[in-house]
MARROMAR-992720 format. One line per field, with one value per atom (N, C-alpha, C): residue number from 0; residue in three letters; atom name; x, y, z. Coordinates in pm, whole numbers. Each point is the difference from the previous one (the first is absolute). Example, Ala and Ser with C-alpha at 12.3 -4.5 7.8 and 13.67 -1.06 7.14 Angstrom:
BEGIN
rodren: [0;0;0;1;1;1]
fitor: [ALA;ALA;ALA;SER;SER;SER]
marvex: [N;CA;C;N;CA;C]
east: [1319;-89;90;-35;82;-77]
north: [-569;119;120;105;119;109]
up: [780;0;0;-72;6;73]
This chain:
BEGIN
rodren: [0;0;0;1;1;1;2;2;2;3;3;3;4;4;4;5;5;5;6;6;6;7;7;7;8;8;8;9;9;9;10;10;10;11;11;11;12;12;12;13;13;13;14;14;14;15;15;15;16;16;16;17;17;17;18;18;18;19;19;19;20;20;20;21;21;21;22;22;22;23;23;23;24;24;24;25;25;25;26;26;26;27;27;27;28;28;28;29;29;29;30;30;30;31;31;31;32;32;32;33;33;33;34;34;34;35;35;35;36;36;36;37;37;37;38;38;38;39;39;39;40;40;40;41;41;41;42;42;42;43;43;43;44;44;44;45;45;45;46;46;46;47;47;47;48;48;48;49;49;49;50;50;50;51;51;51;52;52;52;53;53;53;54;54;54;55;55;55;56;56;56;57;57;57;58;58;58;59;59;59;60;60;60;61;61;61;62;62;62;63;63;63;64;64;64;65;65;65;66;66;66;67;67;67;68;68;68;69;69;69;70;70;70;71;71;71;72;72;72;73;73;73;74;74;74;75;75;75;76;76;76;77;77;77]
fitor: [UNK;UNK;UNK;UNK;UNK;UNK;UNK;UNK;UNK;UNK;UNK;UNK;UNK;UNK;UNK;UNK;UNK;UNK;UNK;UNK;UNK;UNK;UNK;UNK;UNK;UNK;UNK;UNK;UNK;UNK;UNK;UNK;UNK;UNK;UNK;UNK;UNK;UNK;UNK;UNK;UNK;UNK;UNK;UNK;UNK;UNK;UNK;UNK;UNK;UNK;UNK;UNK;UNK;UNK;UNK;UNK;UNK;UNK;UNK;UNK;UNK;UNK;UNK;UNK;UNK;UNK;UNK;UNK;UNK;UNK;UNK;UNK;UNK;UNK;UNK;UNK;UNK;UNK;UNK;UNK;UNK;UNK;UNK;UNK;UNK;UNK;UNK;UNK;UNK;UNK;UNK;UNK;UNK;UNK;UNK;UNK;UNK;UNK;UNK;UNK;UNK;UNK;UNK;UNK;UNK;UNK;UNK;UNK;UNK;UNK;UNK;UNK;UNK;UNK;UNK;UNK;UNK;UNK;UNK;UNK;UNK;UNK;UNK;UNK;UNK;UNK;UNK;UNK;UNK;UNK;UNK;UNK;UNK;UNK;UNK;UNK;UNK;UNK;UNK;UNK;UNK;UNK;UNK;UNK;UNK;UNK;UNK;UNK;UNK;UNK;UNK;UNK;UNK;UNK;UNK;UNK;UNK;UNK;UNK;UNK;UNK;UNK;UNK;UNK;UNK;UNK;UNK;UNK;UNK;UNK;UNK;UNK;UNK;UNK;UNK;UNK;UNK;UNK;UNK;UNK;UNK;UNK;UNK;UNK;UNK;UNK;UNK;UNK;UNK;UNK;UNK;UNK;UNK;UNK;UNK;UNK;UNK;UNK;UNK;UNK;UNK;UNK;UNK;UNK;UNK;UNK;UNK;UNK;UNK;UNK;UNK;UNK;UNK;UNK;UNK;UNK;UNK;UNK;UNK;UNK;UNK;UNK;UNK;UNK;UNK;UNK;UNK;UNK;UNK;UNK;UNK;UNK;UNK;UNK]
marvex: [N;CA;C;N;CA;C;N;CA;C;N;CA;C;N;CA;C;N;CA;C;N;CA;C;N;CA;C;N;CA;C;N;CA;C;N;CA;C;N;CA;C;N;CA;C;N;CA;C;N;CA;C;N;CA;C;N;CA;C;N;CA;C;N;CA;C;N;CA;C;N;CA;C;N;CA;C;N;CA;C;N;CA;C;N;CA;C;N;CA;C;N;CA;C;N;CA;C;N;CA;C;N;CA;C;N;CA;C;N;CA;C;N;CA;C;N;CA;C;N;CA;C;N;CA;C;N;CA;C;N;CA;C;N;CA;C;N;CA;C;N;CA;C;N;CA;C;N;CA;C;N;CA;C;N;CA;C;N;CA;C;N;CA;C;N;CA;C;N;CA;C;N;CA;C;N;CA;C;N;CA;C;N;CA;C;N;CA;C;N;CA;C;N;CA;C;N;CA;C;N;CA;C;N;CA;C;N;CA;C;N;CA;C;N;CA;C;N;CA;C;N;CA;C;N;CA;C;N;CA;C;N;CA;C;N;CA;C;N;CA;C;N;CA;C;N;CA;C;N;CA;C;N;CA;C;N;CA;C;N;CA;C;N;CA;C;N;CA;C;N;CA;C]
east: [-1975;143;50;88;73;105;23;97;169;-8;148;14;-133;-31;62;-58;18;142;45;154;84;-17;79;-34;-131;0;36;43;66;93;102;128;41;-98;19;4;-44;-80;77;96;76;50;63;19;-107;-108;-112;-107;73;-87;106;-100;61;-91;32;-89;113;-34;91;-13;-54;-45;125;-32;91;122;25;152;74;-81;56;82;-136;21;126;10;172;137;-56;106;54;-121;27;70;-11;30;138;49;121;120;-66;65;11;-98;15;95;43;68;147;39;133;49;-120;23;42;-81;72;95;57;110;86;-18;126;24;-125;22;42;-24;12;119;47;79;-18;-93;-69;-126;-22;-150;-127;-106;-97;40;20;14;121;63;181;-8;-99;16;-59;105;-31;-26;-100;-73;-93;14;-95;-158;-78;-130;-65;37;-34;54;115;29;-76;-28;-79;-149;-33;-155;-15;102;31;-5;88;-11;-170;-25;-122;-120;23;-94;23;149;21;-59;-1;-43;-115;-95;-150;-26;69;-38;27;122;-31;-91;-28;-131;-119;-17;-101;-13;144;23;-19;43;-26;-148;-95;-125;-73;26;-37;-5;150;-13;-70;0;-93;-119;-64;-172;-4;86;46;-33;90;15;-172;-69;-139;-79;34;-112;-22;121;34;62]
north: [-2108;-5;76;-70;93;97;61;96;-106;-66;-76;-87;-6;-105;112;96;103;60;-2;68;-127;-124;-157;14;43;-20;132;108;94;-22;-45;-56;-82;-96;-103;70;118;64;127;-13;136;104;-59;22;76;-63;103;76;40;40;157;127;126;33;119;140;98;132;57;125;6;71;-65;-156;-22;-26;-42;63;113;98;170;6;-53;18;-32;-156;-38;38;40;82;121;46;135;-33;-93;-66;-28;-91;-19;110;108;139;56;17;69;-95;-134;-55;56;-28;59;140;52;192;-56;-50;-29;-51;-95;-59;86;78;94;97;40;122;-16;-136;-66;-120;-41;-75;-110;-67;-132;-33;-116;-56;4;42;-7;-111;-144;-110;-12;66;16;108;84;133;-81;69;-60;107;72;131;-84;40;-56;51;-96;-21;140;82;95;104;-14;81;-3;-125;-53;90;-15;55;148;62;139;45;-67;-1;-27;-80;-23;110;62;90;127;39;97;-4;-107;-51;122;-108;13;158;68;143;60;-36;46;-30;-113;-56;103;28;85;157;10;129;10;-87;-16;4;-96;-10;154;28;145;115;-2;89;-21;-157;-27;29;3;35;130;74;158;31;-81;47;-35;-139;-26;75;71;63;142;82;112;109]
up: [-471;63;93;96;100;-22;35;-2;5;58;-50;-106;-46;-76;-191;77;-149;-9;131;-22;-53;28;-43;-153;-43;-132;-108;76;-43;-13;114;-18;-113;0;-127;-139;-10;-89;-22;80;30;-150;-94;-106;-85;-13;-47;88;122;70;34;-33;16;54;100;33;15;-125;-18;110;66;115;95;51;83;-29;-156;-54;17;-41;27;168;54;164;13;-19;13;-37;-138;-35;70;72;39;138;85;122;-45;-133;-8;1;-72;-14;100;109;125;73;3;71;-6;-185;-33;32;39;32;139;78;131;35;-86;13;-1;-139;-47;105;76;95;144;65;99;16;-100;-33;83;-16;94;-41;-16;-47;136;-10;97;72;-70;85;79;-38;74;81;28;41;160;124;122;98;-55;115;98;104;115;-47;108;-63;1;131;14;-121;-59;-102;-134;-11;-131;9;179;24;-37;38;-50;-127;-54;-166;-64;84;-91;41;127;46;-64;-34;-78;-157;-37;-178;22;84;49;-13;65;35;-113;-126;-101;-101;23;-79;48;93;61;-81;13;-67;-153;-70;-156;1;54;7;22;74;86;-160;-43;-116;-129;-36;-98;8;124;54;-44;28;39;-206;-70;-133;-65;50;-64;38;149;38;16;-67;-33;128]
């Protein structure tokens, strides 16, 4: 069965399909969205930053992630 067929089948059976990992992450996204809306008073969809500003935000987030990964490695490796 190809991917599209599997997705269509899952959509038909969506009430019986559940993946707790996926659902948990979706819930985290929803909570993060609400936090962002409260903080910035706009949705991501409605935010009118320029492409360069979006890229800068993404770069800064990637830099933060690298720091978190480095910290975690240091904790694991002593």
